N, C-alpha and C positions, 0 to 999 in steps of 0.2 A: 533408551533407558535414561532416567533422570541422572543428573551428575552424581557420580560415586555410587549409584545403585549397583553397578557391576561389582563393587567390593563385597556387598552382601551376598550376591549370587555366587561369586567365586569362592568366598570363604565357606559358604554352606557346602558347595560341591567338593572343594579340596579337603575340607575336614572329613567328609564322608569317604573320599578316596583314601586319605591317610588312615582312617579308622579301619577300612577294609584290609589294608596292608598289615596294620598292627594285629588285626584278628587272625590273618593267615599266619603271621609270625608266632603268635601265642599258641595257636593250635598245633603248629608243626614242631615247635621247640627245636628248630634246626639251627638257631644261632645262639651265641653265648649270652645274648641279652634278651632272649625270648621271654624269660620269666621276670625280667626286671621292670619295675614301675608298672604303669597302667597299660591297659590294652585298648583304650579309647580316650578321645579328648572331645571337648566341646567349644573351646575358645582359643583361637590362635594367638591372641594377645598375651594370655597368661600361662597356657598349658605347655608352651615350648620354652619357657624361661630358663629351665635348668639343663636343657640340652639332652635329657635322657630319651624323650620321645623321638627326637630327630636322629639320635644314634641308633635307636631300635629300628627306625624306618630305613636308614641307609644300610644297616646290616642285613635287613631282609632283601633290599635291592641287590646287594652284593651276593647274597645267597642265590637269587634268581639268575644273576650273571654266571656264577660258577656252575649252575645247573644247565646252562646252555653252552655247549661246546662250540657253537657257531658264532657266538658273540665276538665282535671285533676285539675286545679286551682279552678274551680267551685265546683267540687266534694269534694275537701279538705276544702271547705268553707273559702278559702283564701279571706280576705277582700281587694278587689281591689278598686281603686279609680283613678280618672283622675288627671293627673299631671298639676298643674297650674304654668306657667312660673313665676319665681321671677320677671323678668322684661319683660313686654309685648312688649316694644319698646326699647330694649337695644341700647345704642349708644357708650358706652365706653367699652374698652377691659375687664375690671374687671366685668362689668355687664354681658357680653356675656359668660365669663368663669364661672360665678356663675350659669347661666342657664344650661350650658353644664355639670357642676359638678352635679347639681341637677338631671339632666336627667340620667347620668351614675349611680348615686346612686340608683335611682328609678328602673331602669331595672335590676340592680344587686340584690338589696335587696328584691324588691317586686316581680319581674318576674323571678328572678333566671337566668338571662342572663349573661354569663361570659364576663366581661369587664376588666379583669386583664391586658390585653396587650395594652390598649389604655387609654389615659387621655384626659382631657378637652383641654389641651395645644396642643395635637396632632391634634385634630379636628380643633381647632382655627387656627393652623398654616398650615392646609391643607395637612397633611400627608395622601396622597391618599391611599396607600396600607393598612394602619391601618383603615382608614375610610371604605374602601371596606370590610374589615374583620368584622367591626361592623355591617354594613348593611346586610352582609351575615348572621350573627348570628340572626339578627332580621327577615330576610326572613325565616330561618329555624324555628324560634320560631312561626312565623305566619303560616307557612305550617303545623307545628305540630298541631296548633289550628284547621285547616281544616281536618286533618287526624285522629282526636281523636277517632272517632267511629271505625276506623280500628285498631288503636294502641294507647294505653294510654300515652306512653312516646316516641313519634316519634323523632328519631335523624336523622341526614343527611344520615347515612348509611341505616337506615330503610326506609327513603324516597326513596332513590335510589332503594332499594330492591322492594318496592311496585311498583314503576314506571317500573322497568325492567320486573317484572312479568306481569304487565298489558300490556305492549307493546308486549311481547313475546307470550302471550295468543292470541293476535289478529293476529300476524304474523304467528302463527303456522298453520293457515289454508292454507297458501301457502308455507309451509315448509321452512320458513325463521326465523331468530332470530337475536337479537343484544346482545352483551355481555358487553357493556359499553356505556358511554354517551360522548365519545370523538371521537376516530378514526372511530367507526361505523357510525358516523353521518357526516362524511366528504363527500362532493360531489365529491371529487377526488378519493375516495376509494369505496364508497357505493352510494346508491340512497335514501337519506333522503326524497326526494319528494315522492317516492313510499311508504315509511314507513308512512308518514303523510296521504297520500291518502288512505292507507289501514285502518288507524284508522278512518278516516271519513266514509269510506265505511261500516265499521263494525257497525257504528251507524246510518246507513240509508242514508248517503249522497253520491250521485254518483259523485265522482270526479276522473275521469280516467286519468292515465298517460300511455304513450306508453311503452310497455314492452321491446322493442328492439330498443334502441336508445343510441348510444355511444357518440354523439356529446356533448361536455361539455357545450357549450353555450345553447344548447337546454335543457339540464338537469337543468341548472341554471334558465332558463325561467320557466320551470315547477315548480321548487321550489319556485320561486317568486310568481307564480300564486297561489299555494296552501297556502302559507303564507298569501297572500292578502285575500284569501277567509276566512281563519280562523279568521283573525282580523276583517274583515268587516261583515261577516255573523254570526259568533259565538260570536261577541262582546268581543273578547279577546284582552287585551291591546297589543299595538305594543311593544314587548319586545325584539325581535331578528330580525336581518337582514340576507339576503341571504349571505352576505359576511362572516358572522359568521360560515357558513357551508363550505365556499370556501377556507379552509385551510386543511393541512394534519391532524392536531390534533385540532379540535374545543375545545373551553373552556368548560369543563364539567359543571361548575356552570351555565353558560349562557343557555346551553341546558336544564338542570334540571329546571331552573326557568320557561322556556317556557313550558315544558311538564307538570309541576305542574298545570299551568293554564288550559291546555287542559284536564288534568285528572279531575280537579275540575268541569269543564263544563259537562263532560259526566258521571262521576262516583259518584260525590258528589252532584252536583245540579240536576243530573239525566236527562239532556236534551237528547231527542231522536228524530231523524228526519227520515222521509221517503221520498222516491222519490216523488216530487211534482206532476209530470205528472201522475204517477200511482194513487196517492191519488185522484186527481181530476177526473180521468177517472172511478175510481171504485165507487165514491160517487156522486149521482146526487143531485142537489139543490132542496130541497122540499119546500122552503118558498119563499115568494115574495121579501123580503128585503135582501139587502146586509148589513152586520153589521160592516163595516169598522170603522165608527165613534163611534159605541158603544164601541169597543175595545179601540180606541184612547182616547175617553173621559174618560173611566173608569181608564185607566192608568194615564192620566194627572190629573184627579180629585183626585185620590188616593194620588198622590205625593203632590198636593196642600193641601189636607186635612191633611196629615202627617206634612207638613211644618206648617200649621196653628196651629194644636194642640200642636206641639213642641214649637212654639214661643208663643202661648197663655199661655202655662204652665209657661214658663219663665217669661212672662209678669205678670202673676198672682203672682208668687213668688216674683218678684221684687217689685211689687206694695204693696204687703202685708208687705214686709220688710221695704219699705219706710213709710208706715203707722205707723209701730211700731217705727221707728226712729223719725218721726215728732211728734208723740204722746209723746214719751219720752222727746223730746225737749220742747214741750209745758208744760209738768209737771215740767220740770226743771225750766222753767221761773216762774212758780207759786211758787216753793220752794225758788228761789233766792230772790224774792221780796215779800215774804209773809208778809202782814201787812206793806208794804212800808219799810221794814227793810233795804234793800240795799240803797235806796234813803236817808234814815235818817242816816245810818252809814257813807255814803260817805260825807255828810255834816259835820258830827262830825269829820271824819278823816281829812278833809281839814282844819278845825279849829285847830286841834291838830298839824298838820304839820306847820301851821302858828306860833303857840306858840313855837314849837320846834326850828324853825329857828330864831325867834326874841328873844327868851329867852332860849338859848342853855344850859340848865342845864341837868345833868344826869337824873334826875327824869322825866323831860319833854320829853327828847329823848327816854328813855325807854318806857314811857307811849305811845308815838306815834307808835313806832315800834311794840309793842305788839298788839295794836289795829289794825294796818295795817295787820299784819299776820292773824288776825281774819277775816277781810272782804275780804282779797285777795283770799280766797277760793271761795267765791261767784263771785268775779270779773273774776277769771280764768274759772269758770264754764260757765259764760255768754259768754266769748270769744269763748270757745269751741262750745257752742250752735250756735253762729253766724257763725263760720267757717263751721260747718256741714251744716247749712242752705244754706250758700253761695255755697258750692259744689253741693248741691241738686238743687238749682235754676239755677246755671250756667252750670252744666255739666250733671246731671242725668235727670232732668225734660225735657229738650228739646229733648233728645233722646227718652225718654219714650213716650212723647205725639206726637211728630211730625215724629218719625221714627218707633218705635216699634208698636204703636197703629195703625198708618197708614198702616203698613205692614200687620198686622193680619186682619185689616178691609178689605183690598183689596183681600187678599187670601180667606176669607170666602165669600165675594161677588162672586168671581169667582166660588167657589164650589157650592154655592146655585144656581147661574145662570145656570151652566151646568146641574144640576139635575132638575131644574125647566123645562127644555126643554122636559124631559120625565116624567114630573108631579110627581117628587119625592122630598122629603125633606131631609135635612141633620141635624143630631143631633150629637154633639160631644160625645165622649165616656164617658166624665165626665161632669155632668151638669154645674158645675161652669166654664167650658170653653166656654160657649155660649158667643158670641160677645156682647150680651146685658148685660151679667153679667160683662164682661170686662169693658164695658162703665160705668156701675154703680160703679165698683171699682175705676175707674179713677176719677169719679165725687166725690166719697168719699174722695179721696186723695186731690182733689182741695179744697173741703170744709174744710178739716183739715188744709191745707196750709193757707187758709184765716183766720181761727181761730188763728193759730199760729202767723201769720203776725200782726193781730190786737193786740194780747197780747204783742208781742215783741215791736211793735211800741209804745204802751202806756208806757212801761217800759223805752225804750231808750230815748224817748222825756223827760220823767221825770228826768232821770239821767243827761241828757245834760244840764239841767238848772244850774247845779253846775259847769259846765266847765268854766264859766266866772270868778269864784273865783280863778282859777289857775293864771290868768293874774294879778289879784289883789295881790296875794301872791308873785308873781315874783317881782312886784314893791316894795313890803315891803322888800324883800330880798336885793334889790339894795339900798334902802334907809338906811338900817342898815349896809351897807358896808361889807357884809359878804365875798365879794371877797377879802377883805384886811386882812382876818384872816391869821396870820403868822404861821410859823412852830412850834412856841412854844405854840400855843394855845392848851389847854388840850382837847378841844372838836372838834378839826379839823376833825379827822376821822369820828366822829359821824355825824358832819354836812355834810360831803361829802356823807355819806350814805343816809342822808335825802334828799339830792339833787338827788341822784339816784332814790329814791322813787318818787320824784317830776317828773322826766323824765318818770317813769313807768306810772304815772297817766296821763301825757300828751298823751302817746301812747295809753292808755286805752280809753281816750275820742276820740282820732282819730279813733280808731276801732269802737266806737259807731257811729261816723259820717258816716263811710263807711257802717255799718250795716243799718243805717237809710236810706241811699241812695238806698241800695238794696231792702229794704222793700217797699219803696215808688215809685220805678221805675215802670212805667206802663207795659212795656214789655222789659225784659232784651235783650241786643244785641245777646246773645247766642241763645235765642229762635228765634229771627228774622233770624239769619243765618241758623238755622236748618230748618225753613220754606222754605227758598230759596233753600237749598240743596235738600229737598224732593219734591219741586215743579215739577210736571210733572211725577214723578215716580209712576208707577202702576204695582207692581208685581202681578202676577196671573190674568192678563187681560183675560177675557173670550174669547175663540176662537169660530169661527163660525162653530160649528159642525152641520151637517145636521141631526137633530134628532127630534123626535116627540114621544108623548106617544104611538102611534100606532106601531112605530118601536120597542120600548122597549117591548111592549106586545108580538109582534111576536118573538123577541129575547128570551124572557122568555119562551114562549110556546115551541119554538124549543129546548131550553136548557133542560127544565124539561122532555122532551120526552126521553132524554137519560137515561141510567141507573144511579141511584143516585150515586153509587160509581163506577166511570168510571176511567180506567187507563190512563196513560199519552199518550200512542200511540193512543188510540181511541179518546181522547180529542183533540189532535193535528189534527187528520183527520177530526173530526167534524168541528172544527173552520176553517180549511183551505177550507172546502167545502162550507162555508157560508160567506166568505170574498172574495173580488176581488183579482186579481193577483197583484195589486199594493201594497198590504199589505206585509211588510217585515216580514220574519220569526221571527226576534227578537221581533217584536210587539206582535206576538202570544205568544211567550215565556214569555214576561213580563206580559201579561194579565193572563196567566195560574198561575203565581206566586201569583195572588190576590185570588185564589180559595183555600179554606181550604182543607187540605190533611189529610190522615190517613194511617197508615201502614196496610198492609194486615194481618200481624200476629195479630195485635190488634183486627181487625175485627173478625178473626176466634175465638179468645179466649174470646171475649166479647159477652154477651147475646144481647146487642143492641149497636148501635153506640154511644148513649148518655153516656154509661158507660166508654167510652174511653176518648180521648181528646175532649174537647168542644171548639168550635170556635165561638159560639154566645156570643157577648159581652153584659154584663149588663151595667148599668150606674153607677157602683160604681168605686171608685178610684183603687180598686184592679185589674181592667181590664186595662192593659197597652195600652196607646194611640198611641204609636209610630209605630204601625204596625210591631212589632218585633216577635210576636208570630209565624207567618208563617215561619220566618227565623229559629227560634229555632227548630221547628218541622222538617223542611227540612234538617237541619244539622244532624238529627238523622237517616235519611233514606239513605241507601247505594246505591240505584239506582232506576230506573223507575219501575222495577218489584215489588218493595215493596210499591209503592205509588199509592193511589187512591184518587180521588177528590170528595168532597161532593157537588154535584151540588145544591141540594135543600137548603142546609145551605147557600151557596153562594147567591142564589137568595133572601133568607130571609134577609140576612145581607144587601143586596143591597137595598131592599125595606123598611127596618126599620131603616132609618137614615143613610144609606151608611156607615155601620160599617165594611166594608171589610178591 
C-alpha cells in the first residue's frame, strides 16, 4: 500500500466497528449512556472531540465484560462500573478535554488499557494516527473479552494465532493454507473469495466459486458477492470493502477485524447452517400450521419485554429516589418553621435591622449581625429546598410522567397484546415491576408532592407578610440621611455591611415570590411542552401477527415432540421444516437464542438437568431481568457440538409469564 494509505483503510474499518458497537448499545439500552448522544459517527478527527462517543463505547465494552463471568477481570473480582461523562453536553473546549481525560484515566486505571502514547489534546485536535492506535487497543481489548474461554490473556499476537489456526484447519481439506493476514489476502496474489467460501462451506453454507478463473474482474465480483452474503445473511457488520483486498499488501488490522467477527459467529456464538434445499427435502412437514409469526412475535415481544423491564427498573429507582428527596424536603420545611420560629425570627430580625440603621451604635450593629447569622441558616435551607423542588417540577417530573411512564406503559401494552393473541399472560421477573405497581408508585409521588406543596405554600405566604416592612425600613433609612454619612463616620463600614444584609433580605423575599408562583401554578410550562413532545408517540405498537391459541398449541405440541435436549443442528432443521421459505435464516437464529442451553459435559456429569444450570426464573430480585443469563452461558460454550437446548424448559417459561 502507498504511504499512509493504511490510515484510510483502518479509519474506514474502525469507524464501522465502532458504529456496530454503538448500534448494539443503543438497541440494548443496557448502559447509562445508551441513549446519550449519537449512535454512529463518520469522522474520527471531529466526532470524538467531546468524549461522549468514546465513553459510550467503553461502557458497552464494560457491559460485555460483566456479561461474561469467565472474563479475567470478572474472575479477579475487579470492581467495574460504568463511566459517567463529567459533561453530558459539553460545549467548551475545557469541558470536552475533561471528558476525554476522564475517559483515558478510566481505561488505563480500571481496564488496564495502555494509553501512554495518546493524550486528550491529541484526540481533541484530531491526531488521526494516534486515535487509530487508541481504537485498535480497544478492539483488541474487546476481542480478548470474546476469546476468554480460549485464552485468559489474549493479546494481538495470540488473536492472530487463533485465527490463523482456525482458517488453516478449514483450508487443510483442500491442501491449502495462509501464513499471514496481509499478502495472502490480496486478490492480486491469492483468492480471498475462495478462502471465505471455504469457511462458509465448512459450516454448511453452499457458496461456490469457480476454481479455474483468472479474470481479475471476475474474481473481484466473486469476492464482492461473498462479502455481501456474509454481511446480509450472517448479520456481520459491514467492516471491510472489496477494495481493501484489491492491493498487493492489504492492511493486516482490517483483515483481522473482519475475520474476528466471522470467527465469533461460527466458533463462539456457535452458528451452524445446513443446505436449505437438503433440509427441506429430508424433513416433511407433519403439522398443519406454519409458525412464521410465532417466531417473529417471540423475538419482537422478547425485545419489548427486555426494554420494558429495563426501563421499568430505572423508573422505579428514579421514583423511589424522588420520593426520598421530596420527603426530605418536606421534613426540612417542618424543621425550618417549627413553632412558627422562622416567621417570628424574621420579624425580630427586621426590627433589629431598623434599629441598627437608625441608631448605629456598636452594640446595636453587633446585636443585629449576630442574630442574622442565627436565622440565616434556616433561610439558606429554605432556599435550597425551593431550588430542589423547582428542578423537580420543571425538569424531572415532566420527563418522568409524560415520557418515562408513557414509554413503559406502551411497551407493556404491546407485550400483553401479543401474548393475549395466543391466550397467554405476561408477568415481570420482579413483582414490583408490574405496570400497576409503577402506577401506584407514581401516584404516591404525586400525593407527596401535593403534601409538600401545601406545607411550603403555608410557610411562604406567612413569611411574605413581613416583606412590606422592608420598604418601610428603606424609607426610614432615607429620612435619617444615611446616604450622607461621610468618610470620618466611625460606623460607616458597619452601616454598609448592614445595607448588604438589607439587599440579601430583598433577594430572599424575591426568591419566596418565585417559589410561591411555582407552587401555585396550575400546570408548569415545562409539563405542557413535554405533553406536546410525546403526543402521538407510541413505542412498542402491537403488530398484526396472525396468531391464535390453536396455532400456539400446535407449535407447542410439535416442539415438545422433539428430544428435550436437542442439539443446534437438529433444532435448526426442525424450525426450517416448520416455517415458510420467506423466513430469513437470521430470524431462526435469533429465535434459537431465546431457548435455554446447557453444555453436553454438564449433562453427562450431572445426575439430572436440574443439578446444573437452571433457567427457570423465580419472582425474586436475584433473578436478573435483562435477559443476560442466556448470553453468559453462551459465552462459555466453544461451539455447537457442546450446546444442547432445553425444549421443555423453554415452553414452560413461555407459558408461565413469558419469562424467556
